[in-house]
C-alpha positions in Angstrom: 6.7 22.0 -30.5 9.1 20.9 -33.2 8.1 17.9 -35.2 11.2 15.8 -34.3 9.7 12.4 -35.1 8.5 13.5 -38.4 11.8 15.1 -39.4 13.7 11.9 -38.1 11.5 9.6 -40.3 11.8 12.0 -43.2 15.6 11.8 -42.9 15.4 8.1 -42.9 13.2 7.8 -46.0 15.5 10.1 -47.8 18.5 8.0 -46.9 16.9 4.7 -48.0 14.8 6.2 -50.8 12.0 3.8 -49.8 9.2 4.1 -47.3 9.1 0.4 -46.6 12.7 0.2 -45.9 12.9 3.2 -43.7 9.8 1.7 -41.8 11.5 -1.5 -41.3 14.5 0.0 -39.9 12.6 2.2 -37.5 10.1 -0.7 -36.4 7.0 0.9 -37.8 4.5 0.3 -40.6 4.8 1.6 -44.0 1.6 3.4 -43.6 2.8 5.2 -40.4 6.0 6.2 -42.1 3.9 7.7 -45.1 1.5 9.4 -42.6 4.6 11.1 -40.9 6.0 12.5 -44.0 2.6 13.6 -45.2 2.1 15.6 -41.9 5.5 17.1 -42.3 4.6 18.3 -45.7 1.4 19.7 -44.7 3.1 21.7 -42.0 5.6 23.1 -44.5 3.0 23.5 -47.3 5.2 21.9 -49.9 6.5 18.6 -51.3 9.6 17.0 -49.9 9.6 13.9 -52.2 8.7 13.0 -55.7 7.1 9.7 -55.4 7.0 6.8 -57.8 5.7 3.2 -57.6 9.4 1.9 -57.0 11.3 4.8 -55.2 11.2 8.3 -53.9 13.4 11.2 -54.9 13.9 14.5 -52.9 12.6 17.7 -54.3 14.7 20.7 -54.1 13.1 21.7 -50.8 13.5 18.2 -49.6 17.2 18.3 -50.2 17.6 21.5 -48.2 15.6 20.0 -45.5 17.5 16.7 -45.4 20.8 18.4 -44.8 19.5 20.0 -41.5 17.3 16.9 -40.5 20.3 14.7 -40.5 22.3 17.1 -38.4 19.3 17.2 -35.9 19.2 13.4 -35.7 23.0 13.2 -35.2 22.7 15.8 -32.4 20.0 13.9 -30.8 22.0 10.7 -30.8 25.0 12.4 -29.3 22.9 13.8 -26.6 21.5 10.3 -25.6 25.0 9.0 -25.7 26.3 11.7 -23.3 23.5 11.2 -20.9 23.8 7.3 -21.0 27.6 7.6 -20.1 26.4 9.0 -16.7 24.4 5.9 -16.2 27.2 3.5 -17.1 30.0 5.2 -15.4 29.5 8.0 -12.5 31.1 11.2 -13.5 31.0 14.8 -12.4 31.1 16.5 -9.0 29.4 14.8 -6.1 28.4 17.2 -3.2 27.8 16.0 0.2 26.4 17.6 3.3 27.2 15.6 6.4 27.8 16.0 10.2 31.6 17.0 10.9 32.2 14.3 13.6 30.5 11.5 11.5 32.3 12.6 8.4 35.7 12.2 10.2 34.8 8.8 11.8 33.0 7.2 9.0 32.9 8.9 5.6 36.4 10.3 5.2 38.1 6.7 5.5 35.9 5.6 2.6 36.4 8.6 0.1 40.0 7.4 -1.1 38.6 3.9 -2.2 35.6 5.5 -3.8 37.6 7.9 -5.8 39.8 5.1 -6.9 36.9 3.2 -8.0 35.3 6.1 -10.0 38.1 8.3 -11.5 35.7 10.4 -13.3 34.1 11.7 -9.9 35.2 14.5 -7.7 33.8 15.1 -4.5 33.0 18.2 -2.2 31.8 17.7 1.3 30.3 20.3 3.7 30.6 19.6 7.3 28.6 20.9 10.2 25.4 20.7 11.9 23.6 22.9 9.6 20.7 21.2 8.0 21.4 22.1 4.3 18.8 22.7 1.7 19.7 20.1 -0.7 18.0 21.8 -3.8 18.6 25.5 -2.9 22.3 24.8 -2.0 22.8 22.4 -4.9 23.8 19.4 -2.9 23.5 15.9 -4.3 23.0 14.3 -0.9 23.1 14.7 2.8 23.6 12.3 5.7 21.6 13.4 8.7 21.4 12.0 12.2 18.2 12.2 14.4 14.7 12.4 13.6 13.5 13.1 10.1 11.2 16.0 9.4 8.6 15.8 6.7 10.2 16.1 3.3 9.7 15.1 -0.4 13.3 14.1 -0.6 14.3 10.4 -1.4 15.4 9.0 2.0 17.3 5.8 2.7 18.1 4.6 6.3 21.8 3.9 6.5 21.9 2.7 10.1 20.5 3.3 13.6 22.0 5.0 16.5 21.1 5.5 20.2 21.6 8.4 22.6 23.4 8.1 25.7 23.7 10.2 28.8 27.3 10.3 30.3 29.0 12.4 32.7 32.7 13.1 33.9 33.8 11.0 36.6 34.5 13.9 38.8 30.8 14.7 38.7 29.6 11.2 39.3 31.8 11.5 42.6 29.6 14.5 43.7 26.4 12.8 42.6 27.1 9.2 43.6 25.4 6.2 41.9 22.4 7.1 39.7 19.7 4.4 39.5 17.1 6.3 37.5 16.7 9.0 35.0 14.6 11.0 37.5 17.8 11.6 39.5 19.1 13.8 36.8 16.2 16.2 37.2 17.3 19.8 37.4 20.9 18.9 36.9 23.2 21.1 34.8 23.9 19.6 31.3 25.7 20.0 28.1 23.6 19.2 24.9 24.8 18.3 21.4 22.5 20.6 19.5 21.5 18.5 16.6 20.1 16.0 18.9 18.7 18.5 21.3 15.4 18.2 22.9 15.3 21.4 24.8 15.5 21.3 28.5 13.1 18.1 28.5 14.8 14.7 28.1 12.9 11.6 27.4 14.2 8.1 28.3 12.5 4.7 27.5 13.1 1.4 29.1 13.2 -2.0 27.7 9.4 -2.3 27.9 8.9 1.0 26.1 7.7 3.0 29.0 8.8 6.6 28.9 10.0 8.9 31.6 10.5 12.7 31.0 12.6 15.0 33.1 13.8 18.5 32.9 17.4 19.5 33.1 19.3 22.7 33.3 20.8 23.1 29.8 23.8 25.2 30.3 25.5 24.8 27.0 24.7 23.5 23.6 27.2 22.7 20.8 27.1 21.8 17.1 30.3 20.0 17.4 30.6 16.6 19.1 34.4 17.0 19.7 33.7 20.2 21.3 31.0 18.8 23.5 33.4 16.1 24.9 36.2 18.5 25.5 33.9 21.0 27.4 32.3 18.2 29.4 35.6 17.0 30.7 36.7 20.5 31.7 33.3 21.4 33.5 32.4 18.0 34.8 28.6 18.3 33.6 26.4 15.6 32.1 26.4 15.1 28.3 24.0 13.7 25.9 25.5 12.1 22.8 
C-alpha cells in the first residue's frame, strides 16, 4: 500500500515549513506529525527535510517529492468532491426493472415529475415479468410483486396487494352463484404467471383459515393486460 497519510502530512509540513503548524491544521499532535515524516524517510532511505530548532527546509530529494505529493493530495480532494456530489444531488443513469402493467399504472405517471426534480438523472426502465438479476444485469433497483424469495439485497415494502379470483359474466351465467372456493375445484382457469401457484390455489378467510383447491390451468400469461383480454374472450376464471 502507498503511504498516503505520510505523504499528505509531508506535503503539509513542506507547505508550512513547521511541524507544529502542520500538526495543528491537520488536528494531530506535533509528535505524530514528526513520526509520520520519520516513517516516510525510513521508507525512502533518505532525508526529506533539513531541520533546525525554528524551521525546516526541503532537501533536494524533498523538493522533488513535494511536487508529486501536492498533486496526489489535490487529486484525492477532487475524488472526494466528485463522490460527494452524488450524495448532495442525484445524478447519472437510474436503471429500474419493474412489471409492465404496474409501470404503466403507477411508475410512468411519476417519472416526469422525478426528472424535473433531478435534472442530472436519466432513467432506463425494463418492463416484464422476468425477475432481473440486479447485480448481473446492472439494475439499480427492481419493483417486484408477490412473495419475496431469500435474498441478500436491501428490500423495502412499498405497499401491499391482494389477489382476487374473477370471471367473465358469461361464465358465471353457466356456473351460477359461487358460495365457496371449493366450487371452483377442477374448473378451467387463466393464471397471471408472476403470481402463479401452479394448479393449486389457496384461499384464506377472515379468521385465517385456509382452503386449497385444484383448478385446471389452461393458460398462463406474464402480461396482466393480456390476461384480461384473453379472459373476456374465453370466459374463464382469472386470478389477478
